[in-house]
C-alpha positions in Angstrom: 0.1 0.0 -0.1 1.2 3.3 -0.8 1.3 6.5 1.5 -1.2 7.9 -1.1 -3.6 4.9 -0.7 -3.0 4.7 3.2 -3.9 8.2 3.5 -7.4 7.9 1.4 -8.4 5.0 3.3 -7.8 6.8 6.6 -9.9 9.9 5.5 -12.7 7.8 4.2 -13.2 6.4 8.1 -13.0 9.9 9.5 -15.9 11.3 7.4 -18.7 12.4 9.5 -21.9 10.5 8.8 -25.3 12.4 8.3 -27.1 11.4 11.6 -24.1 12.9 13.4 -24.5 16.3 11.4 -28.2 16.3 12.2 -27.4 16.1 15.9 -25.0 19.2 15.5 -27.3 21.1 13.4 -30.3 20.4 15.9 -27.6 21.4 18.6 -27.4 25.0 17.0 -30.9 25.5 16.6 -31.5 24.8 20.3 -28.6 27.2 21.3 -30.0 29.8 19.0 -33.7 29.3 20.5 -32.1 30.1 23.9 -29.8 33.3 23.0 -31.8 34.8 20.4 -34.3 36.5 23.1 -31.3 38.4 24.3 -31.3 40.6 21.5 -33.4 41.0 18.3 -30.3 41.4 15.6 -28.2 38.5 16.7 -26.3 36.8 13.8 -25.2 33.1 14.4 -22.5 31.2 12.2 -20.9 28.2 12.4 -17.2 28.5 13.1 -14.1 26.0 13.4 -13.5 23.0 11.6 -17.8 22.6 10.8 -17.5 25.9 9.4 -14.5 25.4 7.4 -15.8 21.5 6.5 -12.5 20.4 7.7 -14.2 18.2 10.3 -13.0 14.7 11.4 -15.1 12.2 12.9 -12.2 11.1 15.6 -12.3 14.7 16.9 -15.0 17.1 16.5 -17.2 19.7 18.3 -19.6 22.6 17.5 -18.1 25.9 17.2 -20.5 29.0 17.0 -19.9 32.6 16.6 -22.7 35.1 17.6 -22.2 38.6 16.5 -24.3 41.7 18.7 -24.5 44.8 16.9 -22.2 47.2 18.6 -25.0 49.8 18.2 -28.3 48.7 18.2 -31.2 50.2 20.1 -33.7 47.7 19.4 -32.3 45.4 21.9 -34.6 44.2 24.7 -34.4 45.5 28.3 
């Protein structure tokens, strides 16, 4: 087996499966639903390996970036 073949075989084992991705997406929705009531103009983005689409199965987590506008007078008090 060549080094290229070894790497290709290894990478195949590290693909995240659809059910695992669905769990992460559902978790993001849950987090957004908890945080969104704090402010009307929040923006949520995937970050980290998920956002860059470089996530591997052996080690991954969910990174979410939340942007609060610096000046916004519509925030809930």
